[in-house]
C-alpha positions as a printed Julia matrix, in Angstrom:
312×3 Matrix{Float64}:
 153.74   69.47   52.93
 152.86   66.66   55.31
 151.05   65.81   58.55
 152.97   67.63   60.85
 153.07   70.92   58.98
 150.26   72.42   61.2
 150.97   71.01   64.1
 152.73   73.03   67.34
 151.88   76.3    69.01
 149.62   79.17   67.6
 152.95   81.27   66.57
 154.33   78.9    64.56
 150.79   78.04   63.06
 150.3    81.48   61.89
 154.0    81.74   60.36
 153.06   78.49   58.29
 149.54   79.36   57.66
 150.38   83.08   56.34
 152.83   81.31   53.36
 150.45   78.5    52.72
 147.14   77.2    53.13
 146.38   75.13   55.92
 143.79   72.5    56.85
 143.74   70.44   60.18
 141.26   69.03   62.83
 141.53   68.64   66.43
 140.96   65.09   67.93
 141.62   62.94   71.05
 142.15   59.09   71.16
 139.34   58.45   73.05
 136.71   60.02   70.59
 134.39   57.6    69.01
 134.02   60.38   66.16
 137.48   61.31   65.64
 138.18   57.63   65.41
 135.5    57.07   62.62
 136.58   60.34   60.93
 140.64   59.11   60.76
 140.23   57.18   57.78
 138.04   59.57   55.79
 140.81   62.19   56.81
 143.98   60.01   55.78
 142.42   60.01   52.2
 142.1    63.7    52.15
 145.59   64.19   53.71
 146.68   62.31   50.88
 145.78   64.56   48.15
 146.91   67.47   49.89
 149.55   68.45   47.35
 147.49   67.94   44.54
 144.97   70.24   46.36
 148.2    72.52   47.25
 147.57   72.84   51.13
 148.74   71.76   54.38
 146.84   68.84   55.95
 147.22   67.85   59.35
 145.72   67.05   62.83
 146.09   68.13   66.56
 145.75   66.03   69.64
 144.0    68.16   72.44
 145.73   66.29   74.89
 149.22   66.56   73.87
 148.75   70.0    72.92
 145.75   71.57   75.08
 146.98   75.18   74.6
 146.28   75.05   71.51
 142.99   73.6    71.83
 142.21   76.63   74.28
 143.52   79.12   71.91
 140.89   77.77   69.39
 138.25   77.03   71.9
 138.2    73.79   70.99
 134.88   72.44   72.86
 133.53   70.11   70.57
 135.75   66.65   69.14
 136.5    66.64   66.22
 136.98   70.34   65.21
 137.77   71.42   61.93
 139.77   74.54   60.75
 140.98   75.98   57.72
 143.66   78.89   57.5
 144.81   80.93   54.45
 146.85   84.38   54.17
 146.96   84.33   58.26
 143.03   84.35   58.77
 141.65   81.71   60.27
 137.98   79.79   59.49
 135.88   77.15   61.36
 134.94   74.53   59.03
 131.16   72.9    60.32
 130.72   70.5    57.68
 130.96   66.57   57.83
 134.35   64.95   57.67
 133.71   63.21   54.47
 136.54   63.23   52.05
 134.12   64.29   49.06
 133.02   67.37   51.06
 136.49   67.93   52.26
 137.52   68.51   48.88
 134.7    70.34   47.38
 135.25   72.78   50.39
 138.99   73.64   48.91
 138.19   73.49   45.54
 134.89   74.93   45.41
 136.34   77.77   47.7
 133.34   77.51   49.94
 135.65   78.75   52.76
 135.48   82.25   51.19
 131.53   82.38   52.46
 132.05   81.3    55.83
 132.81   84.09   58.37
 136.62   84.24   60.03
 137.75   84.04   63.55
 138.17   88.05   64.01
 137.81   90.13   67.41
 137.98   88.11   70.57
 137.67   84.9    68.41
 141.06   85.35   66.84
 143.91   83.13   67.83
 146.06   85.97   68.35
 144.04   88.28   70.58
 144.55   88.69   74.43
 141.18   86.53   75.35
 142.07   83.37   73.51
 145.64   83.87   74.94
 144.39   83.41   77.84
 141.75   80.65   77.22
 145.32   79.07   76.0
 146.79   79.59   79.28
 143.95   77.81   81.38
 144.25   74.91   78.75
 147.55   74.27   79.27
 147.43   74.51   83.27
 144.35   71.7    83.18
 146.63   69.71   80.65
 149.33   69.92   83.18
 147.51   69.09   86.04
 145.68   65.92   84.13
 149.13   64.72   83.64
 150.07   65.16   87.02
 147.1    63.46   88.32
 147.89   60.67   86.36
 151.4    60.44   87.01
 150.2    60.21   90.78
 147.75   57.73   90.45
 148.9    55.64   87.1
 152.92   55.64   87.82
 153.0    55.73   91.62
 149.9    54.01   92.15
 148.56   56.63   94.85
 144.46   56.3    95.27
 142.49   58.84   93.32
 141.17   60.54   96.73
 144.8    61.39   98.13
 145.19   63.08   94.4
 142.35   65.28   95.28
 143.56   66.16   98.64
 146.88   67.46   97.1
 145.26   69.19   94.88
 142.56   71.07   96.8
 145.36   71.79   99.7
 147.45   73.21   96.73
 144.37   75.27   95.44
 143.86   76.8    98.84
 147.83   77.3    99.31
 148.02   79.02   96.16
 145.18   81.3    96.82
 146.22   82.4   100.4
 149.91   83.06   98.61
 148.13   85.16   95.66
 146.21   87.21   98.41
 149.89   87.73  100.43
 151.15   89.13   97.35
 148.21   91.58   96.68
 148.72   92.72   99.88
 152.12   93.29   99.77
 151.45   95.13   96.34
 148.78   97.29   97.65
 150.65   98.35  100.57
 153.41   99.5    98.34
 151.69  101.68   96.02
 149.56  103.0    99.32
 150.62  106.43  100.21
 149.81  107.11  104.02
 148.51  110.87  104.74
 150.76  112.88  107.03
 149.65  113.18  110.82
 148.39  116.24  110.83
 146.28  115.61  107.59
 145.05  112.94  109.13
 144.01  114.54  112.58
 142.75  117.26  110.28
 140.12  115.12  108.74
 139.21  113.56  112.01
 138.44  116.94  113.2
 136.73  117.99  109.87
 134.38  114.82  110.23
 133.61  115.23  113.93
 132.75  118.62  113.45
 130.42  117.73  110.53
 128.91  114.96  112.62
 128.34  117.33  115.32
 126.77  119.88  112.7
 124.3   117.3   111.78
 123.06  116.6   115.05
 122.12  120.07  115.95
 120.57  120.27  112.48
 118.36  117.29  113.43
 117.91  118.88  117.15
 116.55  121.81  115.78
 114.26  120.28  113.44
 112.59  117.97  115.87
 112.45  121.7   118.55
 110.53  123.08  115.6
 108.26  120.21  114.6
 107.48  119.84  118.46
 106.88  123.8   118.13
 104.64  124.06  115.34
 102.96  121.1   116.84
 102.01  122.91  120.0
 100.93  125.95  118.23
  98.09  123.72  116.38
  97.4   122.63  119.52
  96.68  125.69  120.96
  95.06  126.93  117.95
  92.35  124.38  117.95
  91.59  125.01  121.68
  91.02  128.52  121.02
  88.95  128.1   117.97
  86.75  125.73  119.94
  86.59  128.37  122.91
  85.21  130.72  120.45
  82.62  128.47  119.06
  81.65  127.43  122.48
  81.13  131.47  123.37
  79.12  131.96  119.97
  76.68  128.87  120.55
  76.21  130.62  124.15
  75.33  134.27  122.68
  73.29  132.68  120.43
  71.2   131.0   123.19
  71.03  134.06  125.1
  69.55  136.27  122.2
  67.01  133.63  121.81
  65.64  133.62  125.62
  65.91  137.6   125.29
  63.94  137.26  122.2
  61.21  135.16  124.24
  61.31  137.56  126.82
  60.71  140.2   124.82
  57.91  138.28  123.12
  56.2   137.56  126.35
  56.63  140.92  127.57
  55.0   142.5   124.14
  51.75  139.88  124.94
  51.4   141.22  128.47
  51.24  144.59  127.72
  49.09  144.15  124.43
  46.75  142.36  126.83
  46.91  144.87  129.37
  45.95  147.73  127.08
  43.42  145.87  125.34
  41.89  145.6   128.95
  41.94  148.97  129.45
  40.17  149.52  126.53
  37.57  147.1   126.88
  36.34  148.85  130.34
  34.93  152.24  128.4
  33.34  150.16  125.75
  31.38  147.86  128.41
  30.04  150.85  130.15
  28.92  152.43  126.53
  27.2   149.32  125.88
  25.6   149.26  129.19
  23.95  152.48  128.54
  22.78  151.93  124.84
  21.2   149.0   123.01
  22.85  145.97  123.65
  24.51  144.66  120.56
  24.68  141.03  119.18
  26.57  138.55  121.19
  28.46  137.61  118.36
  30.43  141.17  117.61
  31.27  141.27  121.04
  34.86  140.83  121.73
  36.0   138.18  124.09
  37.73  139.58  127.29
  40.55  138.22  128.56
  40.07  137.22  132.47
  42.05  138.21  135.34
  43.34  134.68  135.97
  44.55  134.35  132.65
  46.87  137.79  133.07
  48.08  136.71  136.5
  49.27  133.24  134.76
  51.13  135.03  131.97
  52.73  137.34  134.33
  54.05  134.53  136.56
  55.58  132.73  133.07
  57.23  136.14  132.67
  58.72  136.08  136.17
  60.03  132.76  136.5
  61.72  133.38  133.05
  63.42  136.23  134.19
  64.55  134.45  137.22
  65.95  131.39  135.38
  67.62  133.79  132.98
  69.27  135.52  135.87
  70.48  132.42  137.59
  72.55  131.49  134.28
  73.84  134.81  133.59
  76.7   134.33  137.04
């Protein structure tokens, strides 16, 4: 057991960690925190055989796929594995803490990396591939700028053009695959579908037209009903006016008849009073004058003429 025991790709690490316990951490040469942890980690690694554990470290620059498989986003990142089960250690990188983590078996209380977080899952395999591609692009960029001395903007233009061309090629491949799996309909079936679609559109247009016509007819009927109602109301008002006028005429004629009857009845009474003793003036009824009778008759005749003019 030594420094290189836990290095390599995930498949190799799983085979090793199924047999022995492993403890390693991911670092980068440019990381200041990793540089401070190196001395403590070297002391812990020298006691690995005493602790019966294989100790190692992984450079994320040299092994981007492995850092992607364990989804390393912060540095340094510590991992512990035993019986093929991986756990992440989130404590300080100090020798005493690391040693107590193994001796006191604190790793048993840490949640293992299972499900989609497991290094063997499909998700983490995809992440490993992406990290590997990014690492190769980074190495290629360093080769252009450092080894060949090409300006950095030329390297960026190269990668942009390569991305566009790669996208166009992938789109072309997808189109070809879809054409291979697409089965066109026979000609008679396609014509039949077109005819069916046209007939459905014509049927929908007819339904819309019928609905509009029904709406217009209903509006016309409502307008006619409202006009008829208005005319009936006017006729009812005219009939009421005529009835009132007739009542007024009847009342006027009744008054004239009563006045005539009173005048006729008072004639004999006047003759009797002349023959007999005179009665007190207070009990003598007031006799209507002929002038008042003529005025009432004239008023009655005017109302009848007005009613005759309004009638036609």
